[in-house]
C-alpha positions in Angstrom: -26.7 10.1 -3.7 -23.9 7.6 -3.2 -25.7 6.3 -0.1 -28.8 5.5 -2.2 -26.6 3.8 -4.8 -24.9 1.4 -2.2 -28.1 0.8 -0.3 -29.8 -0.2 -3.6 -27.0 -2.6 -4.4 -27.1 -4.2 -0.9 -30.9 -4.5 -0.9 -30.8 -5.9 -4.5 -28.3 -8.6 -3.6 -30.1 -9.7 -0.5 -33.5 -9.7 -2.2 -32.2 -11.5 -5.2 -30.9 -14.3 -3.0 -34.2 -14.3 -1.0 -36.2 -14.5 -4.2 -34.1 -17.5 -5.5 -34.6 -19.2 -2.1 -38.4 -18.6 -2.0 -39.0 -19.5 -5.6 -37.0 -22.7 -5.0 -39.2 -23.5 -1.9 -42.5 -22.6 -3.7 -41.5 -25.2 -6.4 -41.0 -25.4 -10.1 -44.7 -25.2 -10.7 -44.2 -21.4 -10.5 -41.8 -21.5 -13.4 -44.2 -23.5 -15.7 -47.3 -21.5 -14.7 -49.3 -24.6 -14.0 -52.5 -22.7 -13.2 -54.0 -19.3 -12.6 -52.9 -19.1 -9.0 -49.3 -19.9 -9.7 -49.3 -17.2 -12.4 -50.7 -14.6 -10.0 -48.0 -15.6 -7.5 -45.3 -15.2 -10.1 -46.5 -11.7 -11.1 -46.9 -10.7 -7.4 -43.5 -11.9 -6.5 -41.9 -9.8 -9.3 -43.8 -6.7 -8.2 -42.9 -7.1 -4.5 -39.2 -7.5 -5.4 -39.3 -4.3 -7.5 -41.0 -2.3 -4.8 -38.6 -3.6 -2.1 -35.5 -2.6 -4.1 -36.5 0.8 -5.6 -36.3 3.8 -3.4 -39.3 6.1 -3.9 -37.5 9.3 -3.4 -34.7 8.5 -5.9 -36.7 6.2 -8.2 -34.7 6.8 -11.4 -31.3 6.2 -9.8 -32.3 3.2 -7.8 -34.3 1.6 -10.6 -31.4 2.0 -13.0 -29.0 0.6 -10.4 -31.3 -2.3 -9.7 -31.7 -3.1 -13.4 -27.9 -3.3 -14.0 -27.4 -5.2 -10.7 -30.0 -7.8 -11.5 -28.5 -8.2 -15.0 -25.1 -8.8 -13.5 -26.4 -11.2 -10.9 -28.3 -13.1 -13.5 -25.2 -13.4 -15.7 -23.1 -14.5 -12.7 -25.7 -17.0 -11.6 -25.8 -18.5 -15.1 -22.0 -18.8 -15.1 -22.1 -20.6 -11.8 -24.9 -22.8 -13.0 -22.7 -23.9 -15.9 -19.4 -24.3 -14.0 -20.6 -25.8 -10.6 -22.7 -29.0 -10.5 -23.4 -28.4 -6.8 -24.7 -24.9 -7.5 -26.8 -26.3 -10.3 -28.4 -28.9 -8.1 -29.0 -26.2 -5.4 -30.8 -23.8 -7.7 -32.4 -26.0 -10.4 -32.7 -29.3 -8.6 -33.0 -32.5 -10.7 -35.7 -34.0 -12.9 -38.3 -35.8 -10.7 -40.2 -39.0 -11.7 -43.9 -38.7 -11.2 -45.0 -41.9 -12.9 -43.0 -45.1 -13.2 -44.4 -48.1 -15.1 -47.9 -46.8 -14.9 -47.8 -46.1 -11.2 -48.0 -42.6 -9.7 -45.1 -41.9 -7.4 -47.1 -40.1 -4.6 -44.1 -39.0 -2.6 -42.7 -37.1 -5.5 -46.2 -35.6 -6.2 -46.2 -34.2 -2.7 -42.7 -32.8 -3.1 -43.6 -31.1 -6.3 -46.9 -29.8 -4.8 -48.9 -31.4 -7.6 -52.5 -32.5 -7.5 -53.8 -35.5 -9.5 -55.9 -33.1 -11.6 -52.8 -31.1 -12.5 -50.8 -34.2 -13.3 -53.6 -35.5 -15.6 -53.8 -32.1 -17.3 -50.1 -32.1 -18.2 -50.4 -35.7 -19.4 -53.2 -34.8 -21.7 -51.1 -32.0 -23.2 -48.6 -34.8 -24.1 -51.5 -36.9 -25.7 -51.5 -39.3 -22.8 -55.1 -39.7 -21.6 -54.6 -42.7 -19.3 -52.0 -43.0 -16.5 -51.8 -46.8 -17.2 -50.5 -46.1 -20.7 -47.5 -44.1 -19.4 -44.1 -45.8 -18.7 -42.4 -42.7 -17.3 -43.6 -39.1 -16.7 -40.8 -36.8 -15.5 -41.1 -33.2 -14.3 -38.0 -31.4 -15.6 -36.0 -28.7 -13.8 -37.9 -26.0 -15.8 -41.3 -27.3 -14.7 -42.1 -28.9 -18.1 -43.2 -32.5 -18.5 -41.6 -35.3 -20.4 -43.8 -38.4 -21.1 -42.7 -41.8 -22.4 -45.6 -44.0 -23.4 -45.5 -47.7 -22.9 -44.0 -49.5 -25.9 -47.4 -50.9 -26.9 -49.0 -47.5 -26.7 -46.5 -45.6 -28.9 -47.7 -44.4 -32.3 -46.8 -46.7 -35.2 -44.2 -45.0 -37.4 -42.6 -46.0 -40.8 -39.5 -47.1 -38.8 -41.6 -49.8 -37.1 -42.8 -51.1 -40.4 -39.4 -51.0 -42.1 -40.6 -48.4 -44.6 -38.0 -46.0 -46.1 -39.0 -42.4 -46.1 -37.4 -39.3 -47.8 -36.7 -36.2 -45.8 -38.7 -33.1 -46.9 -36.2 -30.7 -45.3 -37.0 -27.2 -44.4 -39.6 -25.4 -46.4 -38.3 -22.5 -48.5 -40.4 -19.4 -48.8 -41.2 -18.9 -52.6 -44.0 -16.3 -52.5 -44.9 -14.0 -49.7 -47.9 -11.7 -50.1 -47.7 -11.9 -53.9 -44.0 -11.3 -54.1 -41.6 -13.9 -55.4 -38.5 -14.7 -53.3 -36.3 -15.1 -56.3 -33.2 -16.0 -54.3 -35.0 -19.0 -52.7 -36.4 -20.0 -56.1 -32.9 -20.0 -57.7 -31.3 -21.9 -54.7 -33.9 -24.6 -55.3 -32.7 -24.9 -58.9 -36.0 -23.6 -60.3 -37.1 -20.6 -62.3 -40.2 -18.4 -62.9 -41.4 -20.6 -65.8 -41.6 -23.6 -63.5 -43.4 -21.5 -60.8 -45.9 -20.2 -63.4 -46.6 -23.7 -64.6 -47.1 -24.9 -61.0 -49.5 -22.1 -60.2 -51.4 -22.6 -63.4 -52.1 -26.2 -62.4 -53.7 -24.7 -59.3 -55.9 -22.4 -61.4 -53.8 -19.4 -60.3 -53.2 -16.9 -63.0 -51.0 -14.4 -61.3 -48.5 -14.3 -58.3 -50.5 -11.5 -56.7 -53.3 -14.0 -56.0 -50.9 -16.0 -53.7 -50.6 -15.0 -50.0 -47.9 -17.7 -49.3 -46.1 -20.4 -51.3 -43.5 -22.7 -49.8 -41.3 -25.4 -51.4 -39.8 -28.5 -49.7 -36.9 -30.7 -50.8 -39.1 -33.0 -52.9 -40.1 -30.0 -55.0 -43.6 -30.1 -53.6 -45.2 -26.6 -53.6 -47.6 -25.6 -50.8 -49.9 -22.7 -51.8 -52.2 -20.6 -49.7 -54.2 -18.0 -51.8 -55.3 -14.6 -50.6 -58.8 -14.6 -49.2 -59.6 -10.9 -49.1 -62.7 -11.4 -51.1 -64.1 -13.8 -48.4 -64.7 -11.7 -45.3 -64.7 -13.7 -42.1 -68.1 -13.9 -40.4 -68.4 -13.9 -36.6 -67.6 -17.3 -35.2 -66.7 -18.7 -38.7 -63.7 -20.6 -37.4 -65.3 -21.5 -34.1 -62.9 -19.4 -31.9 -64.7 -16.0 -31.7 
């Protein structure tokens, strides 16, 4: 029994290090699940690691040992990642520039094992539909993309027009499924009379008709009524 315990620990440490190395070599695409094939690879890698560590004859003991061991190794790795810059670079690498001033950096594309189609897909997810409109596109250590549009392609905001705006703050839950959140209503400096008046303006006679109501810092009330009487038909919202 003790032999299985120590063998599991030894195998677990070696396979954990090997998995880190292989994942690092495969690339950060695997982390971000860029496509179906990368997702399959990630799932398969996890299954292979589990099968390699767990002893079939003493499955419960080896699985429990492996679970505790991997938790400890993960905590220890996270600690080293915080304390050692060298270890951080070794494991996580650094952000990589894929587009600079509208020009694709093909060398970095090859290093990251990215195709043009994958790059453009990730740009579209950031509302960038033309490479020429991008000043910088950076692949972060976790596989996600950061995109900086060129200055003349950035959306116009009140700041650019020197317009002062008021913060709406976090929305407070006032009614959830017909029930009033009295604590939130009181903290907003309001009472049930005010709420009843606000609902009446929306032709709502009773709280039970409201599925959700939220209030922002400007005292603007958002209301979503219950819709149990309107049954959804197949394909009504275009996603079924």
